[in-house]
C-alpha positions in Angstrom: 170.2 138.4 131.1 167.4 140.1 128.6 168.1 140.4 125.6 167.1 143.6 123.0 163.9 142.6 120.9 165.4 141.6 117.6 164.0 143.8 114.7 161.0 142.3 111.5 163.2 142.5 108.6 160.5 142.9 105.5 162.8 143.2 102.7 161.8 147.0 102.0 163.4 150.4 102.9 166.3 149.9 105.5 167.1 146.8 104.9 167.5 147.0 101.1 170.7 148.9 101.5 173.4 145.5 102.5 175.1 147.6 105.6 171.6 147.9 106.7 170.7 144.1 105.9 174.6 143.0 107.4 173.6 144.5 110.6 170.4 142.5 111.0 171.6 139.3 110.4 175.0 139.4 112.3 172.2 140.8 115.3 170.1 137.6 114.5 172.7 135.2 114.9 173.8 136.7 118.2 170.0 135.5 119.3 170.9 132.1 118.0 173.9 132.0 119.8 173.1 133.8 123.0 170.3 131.2 122.9 172.2 128.7 122.1 170.3 127.1 119.4 171.1 125.4 116.3 171.6 127.7 113.3 170.3 124.0 111.3 167.6 123.0 113.4 164.1 123.7 112.7 163.4 125.8 115.5 166.1 128.1 114.2 164.2 128.6 111.1 161.1 128.8 113.2 162.4 131.9 115.2 164.1 133.2 112.3 160.4 133.4 110.7 158.9 135.8 113.7 161.2 138.4 112.4 160.3 138.9 109.2 157.4 140.0 107.5 156.3 140.6 103.7 157.9 139.9 100.8 160.5 138.2 103.5 158.5 136.2 105.3 156.5 135.2 101.9 160.2 134.0 101.3 160.6 132.3 103.9 157.5 130.4 103.7 158.3 129.5 99.8 161.8 128.0 101.8 160.3 125.7 104.4 158.2 124.5 102.0 159.7 123.6 99.0 161.1 120.5 98.5 165.2 121.2 97.6 165.4 123.9 100.3 162.9 122.7 103.3 165.7 120.8 105.2 168.6 123.9 105.1 169.7 125.6 107.7 169.4 129.2 108.4 172.8 130.5 106.6 171.4 129.2 103.7 167.8 131.0 103.6 169.9 134.1 104.6 172.1 133.5 101.6 168.9 132.6 99.7 167.5 136.6 101.6 170.5 138.3 100.7 
């Protein structure tokens, strides 16, 4: 099965609305589930980062570099991103 491409979230425009952001998060989780990727794995965090740009990418980079958050998984990152 070929998955549709996940949109890149830049944190601006349509992604500022809760409904659009939540739909993007749902699609992101679906992609990870279909890929059988553990949401707590570093691979999942790397994959998520590939679907971010601009401000959201900067937050992702900081989240992964920070001593207090770098061990956390995708779910905690998505809470921070929201």
